VMD Tcl script that draws the C-alpha trace (Angstrom):
set ca {
  {12.10 1.58 -38.99}
  {14.44 -1.09 -40.41}
  {16.96 1.61 -41.36}
  {17.01 2.93 -37.77}
  {17.64 -0.56 -36.36}
  {20.48 -1.13 -38.85}
  {22.12 2.20 -37.94}
  {21.90 1.38 -34.23}
  {23.57 -2.02 -34.70}
  {26.34 -0.44 -36.78}
  {27.05 2.19 -34.12}
  {27.21 -0.48 -31.40}
  {29.68 -2.51 -33.44}
  {31.93 0.52 -33.97}
  {31.98 1.27 -30.24}
  {33.08 -2.29 -29.48}
  {35.91 -2.10 -32.03}
  {37.32 1.29 -31.01}
  {40.60 0.84 -29.01}
  {40.70 2.21 -25.48}
  {36.99 1.73 -24.75}
  {36.71 -0.21 -21.43}
  {35.27 -3.69 -21.66}
  {33.06 -5.21 -19.01}
  {35.06 -6.06 -15.91}
  {35.27 -9.67 -14.85}
  {33.32 -10.10 -11.59}
  {35.25 -10.20 -8.27}
  {33.99 -13.24 -6.38}
  {36.66 -13.99 -3.79}
  {36.02 -15.26 -0.28}
  {38.53 -15.92 2.52}
  {38.36 -18.29 5.46}
  {38.74 -17.61 8.29}
  {37.85 -13.90 8.21}
  {39.41 -13.34 11.65}
  {42.48 -14.97 13.19}
  {43.35 -14.96 16.90}
  {46.82 -16.13 17.96}
  {48.86 -16.31 21.15}
  {52.51 -15.49 20.59}
  {55.03 -15.41 23.45}
  {57.97 -13.02 23.00}
  {60.64 -14.51 20.73}
  {58.31 -17.22 19.37}
  {57.46 -18.06 15.79}
  {54.47 -19.89 14.32}
  {52.74 -20.48 11.00}
  {49.08 -20.26 10.02}
  {47.15 -20.52 6.75}
  {44.29 -18.61 5.08}
  {42.12 -20.23 2.41}
  {41.31 -18.07 -0.63}
  {38.22 -19.26 -2.52}
  {37.42 -18.14 -6.07}
  {33.68 -18.40 -6.70}
  {33.87 -16.65 -10.08}
  {34.33 -17.88 -13.63}
  {37.80 -16.38 -14.28}
  {41.21 -16.99 -12.75}
  {42.13 -14.36 -10.17}
  {45.59 -13.20 -9.20}
  {45.62 -11.63 -5.75}
  {48.32 -9.35 -4.32}
  {48.96 -9.89 -0.58}
  {49.99 -7.02 1.73}
  {49.57 -5.93 5.38}
  {48.25 -2.79 7.12}
  {47.62 -1.43 10.57}
  {44.02 -0.58 11.36}
  {41.91 1.36 13.81}
  {38.17 1.14 14.43}
  {36.19 4.33 15.07}
  {33.34 4.40 17.58}
  {30.82 4.33 14.71}
  {32.51 1.09 13.55}
  {34.29 2.59 10.52}
  {37.77 1.17 9.83}
  {40.86 3.32 9.30}
  {43.85 1.65 7.61}
  {47.46 2.82 7.97}
  {50.89 1.53 6.86}
  {52.58 -1.13 9.05}
  {53.97 0.24 12.33}
  {51.70 3.30 12.41}
  {50.04 2.32 15.72}
  {51.88 1.22 18.87}
  {49.81 -1.96 19.09}
  {50.64 -2.98 15.50}
  {51.80 -6.50 14.63}
  {51.85 -5.97 10.84}
  {55.66 -6.09 10.78}
  {55.62 -9.42 12.64}
  {53.81 -11.14 9.71}
  {55.39 -12.37 6.48}
  {54.58 -14.53 3.44}
  {56.42 -15.52 0.30}
  {55.56 -14.91 -2.44}
  {53.38 -11.84 -1.81}
  {50.69 -13.05 -4.21}
  {48.35 -15.96 -4.83}
  {46.65 -17.27 -7.97}
  {43.24 -18.92 -7.67}
  {41.56 -20.79 -10.52}
  {37.79 -20.49 -11.01}
  {35.87 -22.61 -8.53}
  {39.09 -23.55 -6.70}
  {40.59 -22.82 -3.25}
  {44.19 -21.75 -2.73}
  {45.90 -21.92 0.66}
  {48.19 -19.05 1.57}
  {50.66 -19.64 4.45}
  {51.90 -16.85 6.75}
  {54.56 -16.74 9.45}
  {54.19 -14.84 12.74}
  {57.47 -13.91 14.42}
  {57.03 -12.16 17.80}
  {59.93 -9.89 18.90}
  {61.68 -10.81 22.14}
  {60.80 -7.45 23.67}
  {57.16 -7.47 22.61}
  {54.87 -5.74 25.08}
  {52.30 -8.01 26.76}
  {48.77 -7.47 25.56}
  {47.02 -7.25 22.21}
  {48.64 -6.46 18.84}
  {46.74 -6.14 15.58}
  {47.02 -6.05 11.80}
  {44.94 -6.73 8.69}
  {46.00 -8.98 5.81}
  {44.65 -7.78 2.44}
  {44.10 -9.83 -0.71}
  {43.74 -7.37 -3.61}
  {42.84 -8.13 -7.22}
  {45.59 -7.74 -9.85}
  {44.82 -6.92 -13.47}
  {45.39 -9.88 -15.76}
  {47.22 -9.37 -19.03}
  {44.86 -7.81 -21.58}
  {42.21 -7.19 -18.92}
  {41.10 -3.64 -18.14}
  {39.90 -3.21 -14.55}
  {38.39 0.13 -13.53}
  {38.11 -0.75 -9.82}
  {40.15 -3.33 -7.94}
  {38.45 -5.58 -5.46}
  {40.02 -6.56 -2.18}
  {39.16 -8.48 0.94}
  {40.82 -8.45 4.37}
  {41.50 -10.80 7.26}
  {41.74 -9.29 10.76}
  {44.69 -10.69 12.73}
  {44.78 -10.39 16.52}
  {47.88 -11.50 18.42}
  {48.00 -11.70 22.20}
  {51.43 -11.59 23.83}
  {51.30 -13.35 27.25}
  {52.19 -11.45 30.38}
  {50.21 -9.01 32.49}
  {46.93 -9.16 30.59}
  {44.09 -6.84 31.59}
  {40.67 -7.73 30.23}
  {38.39 -4.94 31.37}
  {35.57 -3.01 29.74}
  {32.38 -1.12 30.60}
  {29.21 0.33 29.16}
  {29.61 4.09 29.09}
  {26.09 4.88 27.87}
  {22.90 3.39 26.48}
  {20.91 5.31 23.89}
  {17.48 4.62 22.43}
  {15.75 7.05 20.07}
  {12.55 8.65 21.32}
  {9.69 9.75 19.08}
  {7.59 12.76 20.10}
  {5.83 13.48 16.81}
  {5.90 10.76 14.15}
  {4.39 7.28 14.67}
  {6.54 4.13 14.75}
  {4.03 2.07 12.76}
  {3.01 2.46 9.12}
  {-0.08 4.64 8.81}
  {-1.62 6.14 5.66}
  {0.17 9.32 4.47}
  {2.34 9.55 7.60}
  {6.15 9.07 7.76}
  {7.46 6.37 10.09}
  {9.97 7.10 12.86}
  {12.84 4.59 13.16}
  {13.75 3.65 16.73}
  {17.51 3.08 17.00}
  {19.22 1.37 19.94}
  {22.91 1.80 20.83}
  {25.20 0.48 23.56}
  {28.49 2.39 23.88}
  {31.25 0.08 25.11}
  {34.78 1.12 26.17}
  {37.74 -1.29 26.42}
  {39.90 -0.07 29.29}
  {42.26 -3.08 29.24}
  {45.41 -3.87 27.24}
  {43.99 -6.61 25.04}
  {41.16 -6.79 22.56}
  {37.72 -7.90 23.68}
  {35.10 -9.72 21.65}
  {31.81 -8.22 22.82}
  {28.16 -8.98 22.19}
  {25.11 -7.48 23.84}
  {21.41 -7.46 24.56}
  {18.87 -4.73 25.29}
  {15.48 -5.25 26.94}
  {12.71 -2.66 27.26}
  {9.50 -2.78 29.32}
  {6.75 -0.13 29.64}
  {6.42 2.17 32.63}
  {3.37 3.64 30.90}
  {1.79 2.35 27.72}
  {2.04 -0.93 25.86}
  {4.77 -3.08 24.34}
  {7.98 -4.76 25.42}
  {10.80 -6.53 23.62}
  {14.43 -7.56 23.36}
  {17.14 -6.50 20.89}
  {20.26 -8.66 20.43}
  {23.54 -7.33 19.03}
  {26.10 -9.31 17.07}
  {29.73 -9.74 18.09}
  {32.25 -6.94 17.63}
  {35.95 -6.66 18.45}
  {36.94 -3.73 20.65}
  {40.64 -2.84 20.61}
  {42.39 -1.63 23.80}
  {41.66 1.96 24.86}
  {39.00 2.36 22.20}
  {35.22 2.80 22.13}
  {32.79 1.00 19.84}
  {29.05 0.94 19.37}
  {26.75 -2.05 19.60}
  {23.82 -0.66 17.63}
  {20.73 -1.80 15.79}
  {17.28 -0.59 14.74}
  {14.36 -1.99 16.73}
  {12.48 -4.00 14.11}
  {9.05 -3.88 15.77}
  {9.01 -0.90 18.16}
  {6.09 -0.15 20.47}
  {3.43 2.35 19.38}
  {2.77 4.44 22.48}
  {4.18 4.89 25.98}
  {7.24 5.44 28.15}
  {9.75 2.60 28.49}
  {12.57 1.53 30.80}
  {15.64 -0.01 29.16}
  {18.14 -2.50 30.60}
  {21.30 -3.14 28.54}
  {23.86 -5.92 28.94}
  {27.27 -6.43 27.29}
  {29.17 -9.74 27.46}
  {32.84 -10.52 26.90}
  {35.41 -13.08 28.05}
  {38.94 -14.40 27.68}
  {38.39 -15.81 24.16}
  {36.09 -15.71 21.15}
  {33.76 -18.41 22.43}
  {33.69 -17.59 26.15}
  {31.52 -14.74 27.51}
  {31.82 -14.98 31.27}
  {31.80 -11.28 32.14}
  {28.71 -9.06 32.04}
  {28.43 -5.27 32.14}
  {25.09 -3.50 32.48}
  {23.60 -0.11 31.76}
  {20.18 1.53 31.74}
  {18.23 4.28 30.07}
  {14.68 5.13 29.01}
  {12.81 6.34 25.96}
  {9.32 7.55 25.05}
  {7.05 7.23 22.04}
  {4.17 9.68 21.78}
  {3.00 10.26 18.18}
  {1.64 13.78 18.66}
  {0.83 13.99 14.97}
  {-2.12 11.67 15.68}
  {-3.26 13.96 18.51}
  {-2.95 16.90 16.13}
  {-5.04 15.10 13.53}
  {-7.67 14.24 16.15}
  {-7.78 17.87 17.31}
  {-8.24 19.06 13.72}
  {-11.06 16.55 13.19}
  {-12.66 17.60 16.49}
  {-12.42 21.28 15.49}
  {-14.06 20.49 12.14}
  {-16.88 18.63 13.90}
  {-17.41 21.52 16.35}
  {-17.52 24.04 13.48}
  {-20.05 21.91 11.60}
  {-22.23 21.56 14.71}
  {-22.11 25.31 15.34}
  {-23.03 26.04 11.73}
  {-25.95 23.61 11.95}
  {-27.15 25.26 15.17}
  {-26.94 28.71 13.61}
  {-28.86 27.50 10.57}
  {-31.59 26.05 12.80}
  {-31.66 29.26 14.85}
  {-32.06 31.37 11.70}
  {-34.90 29.13 10.52}
  {-36.58 29.38 13.93}
  {-36.26 33.20 13.90}
  {-37.75 33.37 10.41}
  {-40.60 31.10 11.49}
  {-41.30 33.25 14.58}
  {-41.26 36.42 12.49}
  {-43.67 34.81 10.01}
  {-46.02 33.74 12.83}
  {-45.90 37.20 14.37}
  {-46.64 38.75 10.98}
  {-49.60 36.41 10.41}
  {-50.89 37.10 13.92}
  {-50.54 40.84 13.47}
  {-52.31 40.68 10.10}
  {-55.08 38.61 11.62}
  {-55.52 41.00 14.54}
  {-55.51 43.96 12.18}
  {-58.25 42.33 10.11}
  {-60.30 41.58 13.24}
  {-59.93 45.15 14.41}
  {-61.13 46.42 11.05}
  {-64.17 44.13 11.16}
  {-64.99 45.18 14.71}
  {-64.61 48.82 13.78}
  {-66.94 48.31 10.81}
  {-69.49 46.55 13.01}
  {-69.26 49.23 15.68}
  {-69.70 51.92 13.05}
  {-72.84 50.18 11.72}
  {-74.34 49.89 15.23}
  {-73.68 53.55 15.85}
  {-75.57 54.64 12.70}
  {-78.64 52.56 13.66}
  {-78.80 54.10 17.12}
  {-78.49 57.59 15.53}
  {-80.45 60.46 17.10}
  {-82.41 58.22 19.47}
  {-79.35 57.86 21.70}
  {-79.47 60.15 24.70}
  {-76.67 62.49 25.54}
  {-73.66 61.08 27.28}
  {-74.14 63.59 30.08}
  {-77.53 62.20 31.08}
  {-78.11 59.21 33.34}
  {-80.04 57.43 30.60}
  {-77.00 57.60 28.29}
  {-74.80 56.10 30.98}
  {-77.23 53.27 31.51}
  {-77.47 52.62 27.75}
  {-73.63 52.58 27.55}
  {-73.47 49.98 30.24}
  {-76.04 47.93 28.39}
  {-74.19 48.21 25.05}
  {-70.79 47.06 26.42}
  {-71.69 43.38 27.01}
  {-73.62 43.35 23.79}
  {-70.53 44.51 21.86}
  {-68.42 41.79 23.45}
  {-70.95 39.16 22.55}
  {-71.01 40.49 19.00}
  {-67.21 40.21 18.70}
  {-67.28 36.67 20.00}
  {-69.95 35.70 17.50}
  {-67.83 37.14 14.69}
  {-64.83 35.08 15.81}
  {-66.91 31.91 16.04}
  {-68.30 32.43 12.59}
  {-64.76 32.99 11.19}
  {-63.57 29.75 12.75}
  {-66.51 27.87 11.20}
  {-67.93 26.62 14.45}
  {-71.15 28.63 14.42}
  {-73.12 29.96 17.34}
  {-72.78 26.67 19.31}
  {-68.99 26.97 19.95}
  {-67.86 26.00 23.43}
  {-67.63 28.94 25.71}
  {-64.22 30.17 26.74}
  {-63.06 30.24 30.30}
  {-63.50 34.01 30.36}
  {-67.14 33.65 29.22}
  {-67.87 30.96 31.81}
  {-66.57 33.18 34.58}
  {-68.66 36.23 33.63}
  {-72.27 36.20 34.86}
  {-73.57 38.11 31.88}
  {-72.32 35.41 29.53}
  {-74.76 32.97 31.15}
  {-77.87 35.17 31.33}
  {-77.27 37.44 28.39}
  {-77.96 40.55 30.59}
  {-75.72 42.61 32.81}
  {-75.85 42.79 36.59}
  {-77.44 46.28 36.36}
  {-80.24 44.91 34.23}
  {-80.88 42.07 36.71}
  {-81.20 44.60 39.49}
}
mol new
graphics top color blue
foreach p $ca { graphics top sphere $p radius 0.5 }
foreach p [lrange $ca 0 end-1] q [lrange $ca 1 end] { graphics top cylinder $p $q radius 0.2 }
display resetview
């Protein structure tokens, strides 16, 4: 084990000594103030302004200073181009000397710029970005250069048009997934967006608000959007995820966008409206599956009970049939014994005497069968008479009607 540790330390030392192997890059901890500059520059005028560069790191930083044009896409991505690329550029109006700044660790350096507006400058807004980019120090190997920019907005007085509108309001609907965290279910993110178009000839600083109330269901709330700068003839999005969206229902949305003549004044309001719905059908699907399972279980239980009832009925019928068969055998045996005792003394069935004797034997046979049943039940000869016995006269007297006559 000790040998392995020694080999590892030796290999690490060799790597550090080999020329050309990149060392750890010194951290880029530069901040600028202000991050946005707004100026008014009449045609033919000149003015100076300063930007503070703050080094919050532990090493001295040398920063290269240069200028670019820029454009902002609707999805708020920035596109940078060389100076003079766009018609509204003011990058060529800005200058500084020297084109670099050195900032000691924990210190702030002030960089001064000059704005010179051409005499034939078009009224309206003109824009550029000032970049401060890290420069490799002597003996320092930097794999990726850090940079930070300052947006510069220059308004040339004249016929200024400050005009904008909300072109659409969009809020994500959810028709399947829930918007709240539930076990084993993915969460749907509800995203809100206000699309704002600047139809004027000067930039607008815009902020917004969106309010939603239920038309069916539960939940209401407000979403606020931070400030953005919208350049002339361009579209930008005020967008944000709703942090605590409602769980169920249909909702009406009212959107508002505010802008004004300066950064701190928002005296103009534009409105828009839309709607969205949240119906987590996955929960309905789960409930339907659970309901189907319950129905299947109930049906299986009913079938099981029905099968048991059918088996019980078949068993009762079998016992009853066996009992009746046994009774029939006993009655047949008893009848056979009675017939042997009567033997030759019985008259012929064709004679009147035989007919009378048959009539006399019929109630006697019934009484005999009843006595056999009473004895089998263990109640003896004193068992309560059945309804059929009580209704028959011969059951009371023990003789038939013919005999009474």
